[in-house]
matplotlib code that plots the C-alpha trace (Angstrom):
import matplotlib.pyplot as plt

x = [73.1, 76.5, 76.5, 74.2, 75.4, 77.9, 78.0, 81.4, 80.5, 83.9, 87.5, 86.1, 82.2, 80.3, 77.0, 76.4, 73.1, 72.3, 70.2, 68.4, 68.1, 70.5, 68.5, 68.9, 71.3, 73.6, 73.5, 74.3, 77.1, 81.1, 79.3, 81.4, 79.0, 79.4, 76.9, 75.0, 74.7, 73.5, 71.5, 69.3, 68.8, 68.0, 65.2, 63.9, 60.4, 60.7, 62.7, 62.6, 64.4, 66.9, 68.3, 68.3, 70.3, 72.3, 72.5, 74.0, 77.1, 77.5, 78.3, 80.7, 82.5, 82.6, 84.6, 86.4, 84.1, 83.1, 79.6, 83.2, 83.7, 80.8, 78.4, 76.6, 75.9, 73.4, 71.1, 70.9, 73.7, 75.9, 79.9, 83.1, 85.9, 87.8, 86.7, 84.2, 80.7, 78.0, 74.3, 72.2, 69.0, 67.2, 63.2, 62.3, 65.1, 66.7, 69.7, 71.9, 74.8, 76.8, 79.8, 82.4, 84.5, 81.9, 77.9, 76.0, 72.3, 70.3, 67.2, 65.1, 61.7, 59.1, 57.3, 53.6, 50.6, 49.3, 52.2, 49.7, 47.4, 49.9, 51.5, 49.9, 51.7, 55.5, 54.9, 53.4, 55.2, 55.4, 52.0, 53.0, 54.3, 53.0, 50.5, 48.0, 47.1, 51.0, 51.5, 55.2, 53.0, 53.5, 57.3, 57.8, 56.0, 58.3, 61.3, 60.6, 60.3, 63.5, 65.4, 64.1, 64.5, 67.8, 68.5, 67.0, 69.4, 72.1, 70.7, 70.7, 68.2, 64.9, 64.0, 63.0, 59.6, 59.3, 56.3, 57.8, 61.1, 62.1, 61.6, 62.6, 62.8, 61.1, 62.8, 62.5, 62.3, 64.7, 67.8, 67.4, 68.7, 67.4, 68.1, 66.3, 66.1, 66.3, 65.0, 64.9, 64.9, 68.0, 69.7, 69.5, 71.2, 71.0, 72.0, 72.2, 70.5, 70.7, 68.3, 67.9, 64.9, 65.8, 63.5, 60.5, 62.1, 63.5, 66.9, 67.8, 71.2, 72.4, 75.5, 76.6, 80.1, 79.2, 77.3, 73.8, 74.1]
y = [-16.3, -14.1, -12.9, -10.6, -8.0, -7.2, -5.0, -3.9, -2.8, -2.7, -4.3, -7.6, -7.4, -8.2, -9.2, -10.9, -11.5, -14.3, -14.1, -18.2, -19.0, -21.8, -25.1, -28.3, -29.6, -26.8, -25.9, -29.5, -29.2, -28.9, -28.6, -30.1, -31.2, -32.8, -36.3, -34.5, -31.4, -33.9, -35.8, -32.6, -31.0, -34.8, -34.6, -31.0, -31.8, -28.2, -27.6, -24.1, -24.5, -26.8, -24.6, -21.7, -24.0, -25.1, -20.6, -20.1, -22.5, -20.3, -17.4, -19.5, -19.9, -16.3, -15.7, -18.9, -21.1, -24.8, -26.0, -28.2, -24.5, -24.8, -26.0, -25.5, -24.9, -26.6, -24.0, -24.7, -21.1, -21.6, -21.0, -21.3, -22.6, -19.9, -18.4, -15.7, -15.3, -16.1, -15.6, -17.2, -16.0, -17.7, -16.3, -17.6, -16.9, -14.8, -16.2, -13.9, -14.6, -12.3, -12.9, -10.8, -10.4, -9.1, -10.7, -10.0, -11.0, -11.4, -11.6, -11.6, -11.2, -11.0, -7.9, -8.6, -7.4, -10.8, -9.2, -6.7, -9.9, -11.1, -7.4, -8.2, -11.5, -9.9, -5.7, -3.6, -0.5, -0.3, 0.3, 4.0, 5.1, 3.1, 4.9, 1.6, 4.9, 5.6, 4.1, 2.7, 0.4, -2.7, -1.9, -0.5, -3.9, -6.3, -4.3, -4.2, -8.0, -8.4, -6.3, -8.4, -12.0, -10.6, -10.1, -12.9, -15.2, -13.3, -13.6, -17.3, -17.8, -19.7, -18.0, -14.6, -12.9, -10.9, -9.0, -8.9, -8.9, -6.9, -3.1, -1.1, 1.7, 4.7, 5.1, 6.9, 4.2, 6.5, 6.7, 2.8, 2.3, 2.0, 0.6, -1.7, -2.8, -6.5, -7.2, -9.9, -10.3, -8.6, -8.7, -5.2, -5.2, -2.6, -2.3, -0.9, -2.5, -1.9, -2.3, -2.4, -3.3, -5.6, -5.9, -6.9, -8.3, -6.5, -7.2, -6.6, -7.1, -6.5, -5.8, -5.9, -5.6, -8.7, -11.5, -11.6, -14.5]
z = [-21.9, -20.9, -17.7, -17.3, -15.1, -12.6, -10.0, -7.5, -4.3, -3.0, -3.6, -1.8, -2.5, -5.9, -7.3, -10.1, -12.4, -14.7, -17.2, -17.9, -21.5, -21.9, -21.9, -19.5, -21.0, -21.7, -18.0, -16.8, -19.7, -18.4, -14.4, -11.9, -9.5, -6.1, -6.2, -3.1, -5.8, -8.5, -6.9, -5.4, -9.5, -10.5, -7.1, -8.4, -10.2, -11.7, -14.8, -14.0, -10.9, -12.2, -14.4, -11.5, -9.9, -12.7, -13.4, -10.2, -11.3, -14.1, -11.7, -9.7, -12.7, -13.3, -9.7, -10.2, -8.5, -8.9, -7.0, -4.8, -3.1, -1.7, 1.4, 3.7, 6.8, 9.9, 9.1, 5.9, 4.4, 2.4, 2.7, 0.6, 0.7, 0.8, 3.6, 1.9, 2.6, 0.0, -0.7, -3.9, -5.4, -8.4, -9.9, -13.1, -15.6, -13.3, -10.6, -8.6, -6.2, -4.2, -2.7, -0.2, 2.9, 5.1, 5.8, 3.2, 1.5, -1.6, -3.2, -6.7, -6.7, -9.9, -8.9, -9.5, -7.9, -5.7, -3.2, -1.9, -1.1, 1.5, 2.3, 6.6, 6.6, 6.2, 7.2, 10.0, 10.7, 7.4, 6.6, 8.0, 5.2, 2.7, 0.2, -1.6, -4.2, -5.3, -8.7, -7.1, -4.4, -5.8, -6.2, -2.7, -1.1, -3.7, -2.1, 1.5, 0.8, -0.4, 2.0, 4.7, 2.7, 1.8, 6.1, 6.7, 4.6, 6.8, 10.3, 9.6, 12.2, 11.7, 14.4, 12.6, 11.5, 9.0, 10.3, 14.0, 13.7, 10.8, 10.1, 6.4, 7.4, 5.0, 2.1, -1.8, -4.6, -7.0, -3.9, -5.1, -1.0, 2.6, 6.2, 8.3, 11.2, 13.3, 16.6, 18.8, 22.4, 23.4, 19.8, 17.9, 14.0, 11.5, 8.7, 5.0, 2.1, -2.4, -5.1, -8.6, -10.8, -14.1, -16.1, -14.5, -11.3, -8.4, -6.8, -3.4, -1.7, 1.8, 3.9, 7.2, 9.0, 11.8, 11.4, 13.1, 15.9]

ax = plt.figure().add_subplot(projection="3d")
ax.plot(x, y, z, "-o")
ax.set_aspect("equal")
plt.show()
């Protein structure tokens, strides 16, 4: 399937979403891959993960990049060879990237009832504004998870706890945006996130001026 959706945030920042309908062979076709990427994709046990990995390379092509332009640092965070920031996500039949001049993060999640069973694993102060009886409870939980996942990718730190170090402040679903804070020891960072619901999935992306340290 062609590109599903493009969100132009500013002249330097774009979100691209791909709906994965192609076969594995179609996704492999004409894709220049580094040796390490080829080994990685061939080693994946799930075809779903393979298709997600390769569909992201289709998104690269939409912006004039290839797999050869991507590299990962010691923490596993992706970077582009031209110095732009990138964040990557894929979930079932969707994949998405955000590319920008400044630090960026993205996540896409399938909305499922079972997220309510693990809510206490990734939220704490947010319970103050959540109401389990509201019809949008699952939707809000999915946004919160996505916002924290996007921020986690931006901060490039394995030591951050979704529950203890990240707080999403009260937000309204119709606004399609919100704010959150990361605190860790003497570090504090506030950021904005934006979200969109695409079919049964929730897309969340975040931006900030300065990279987390």
